[in-house]
N, C-alpha and C positions, 0 to 999 in steps of 0.2 A: 445435600443429601448423600449419605456413604453408601456406596455399593460395593460389594465383595464378588468377585469373579474367579472361578477356578479354571484351569487348563491342564493339558497333557494326560487327557484318559485317552483309553482308545483300547486295542487289540494286544496282548501277549500269552505267550506259551507257558505252561506250567515251567518252572523254573528260572522265568525271564523276569525282567525288570522293568519297571515304568517309574516317571518321576511327574507328580503332581506339582503344581505351582497354584499360588492363590494369591491375588493383590487387591488391596483396599482403596477405592479411589473415592474421590469427594472432597469436601471441607474437611480441614485440620482433623485428623482421627490418631488417638493414641493408645490402641490396643492394649491390653495388660494380658489378655488370655486369647490364644490362638489354637485353634483345633480342627482337626479332621472328625468327620463321623462318615459313616456309610450305612446304607439300607440296599438289602438284598431283596429282589422279588418274594413275598408273603413274609418276610421278617420284620422285626423293629428296627430302627436306627438305633446303630450302636457306635460308642465312640472307639476310635481307631488310636488317635493319638492327641495330646494336648501339651502345648508347652506356653508357660507364662514368662513374663517380663525378665524375671529373675534368671531364666534358662532352664529352670527345672521342668522335667519332661515326663509325661506319663503315657504308659501304651495299654490297650486292650491286650488281653491274655493272648488270643488268637495271633497277633502280630509280632508281640515281643521276638526280638532277635532279627527279624526280617525288613522291620519297616523303621525309618529314622525320619523324626520330624526335626526342622530345623527353621531361624528365622532368616529374612535376609538383614544386610547389615545397614540400619540406619532408614529402613523403609517398612512400609507395611505389606511385606510380603511374607509368605510362610509355605514351606515345601514340604512335600511328603516323598522320599524316595523308598520305593517298595521293591525288595530283591526276592528272589526265591518264590515268586508267585503260585500260588495256590488255585486251583478251580473254584474254592470257596471263596475266594478273594473277590469275585466277581460281583460288583454293586455299583449302585449310583454313591459317588464319593462327593460329599459337601465340606466346604470348608465354612468356619464360623470363627467371628473374631467378637469380643467384647470388651469395651471400656468403661472404665468407672463411671455410674449416672447414666448410662445410654443402654437401651435394649442391645441384646447380641444381634449382630448381622450374618446372614447366611446367604451363600451363593445359591446359584440355582442347580449345581451339580454337575458333574462330569461322570460318564461312564467309563467304567474299566471290566473289560472283559478276558478273561483268562479261558483259553480253549486251546486243545490239542487239534 
């Protein structure tokens, strides 16, 4: 059974930075799409960033130029470098990975709180 787990959330001040990590464990798993979503209280879950196996990346409009998604080298890990954080970035951040023929795997989420 493949499991996905996030780490690296926490508190940050406006203008600060945090780096989230996500790793998949379990049987052989070769995701072709890795993504970060977030959900703030009272709001719908939204795409933050996505990276596919070719290296192509996509970002939500609200994080473009501030967040960077990247994959680990040769392993099932994905990172989200968050810079110039804003109060509105406060949310639970979820990692998801998808491989052909398998349902997407979601982590439990990690809380990011931006507060002054």
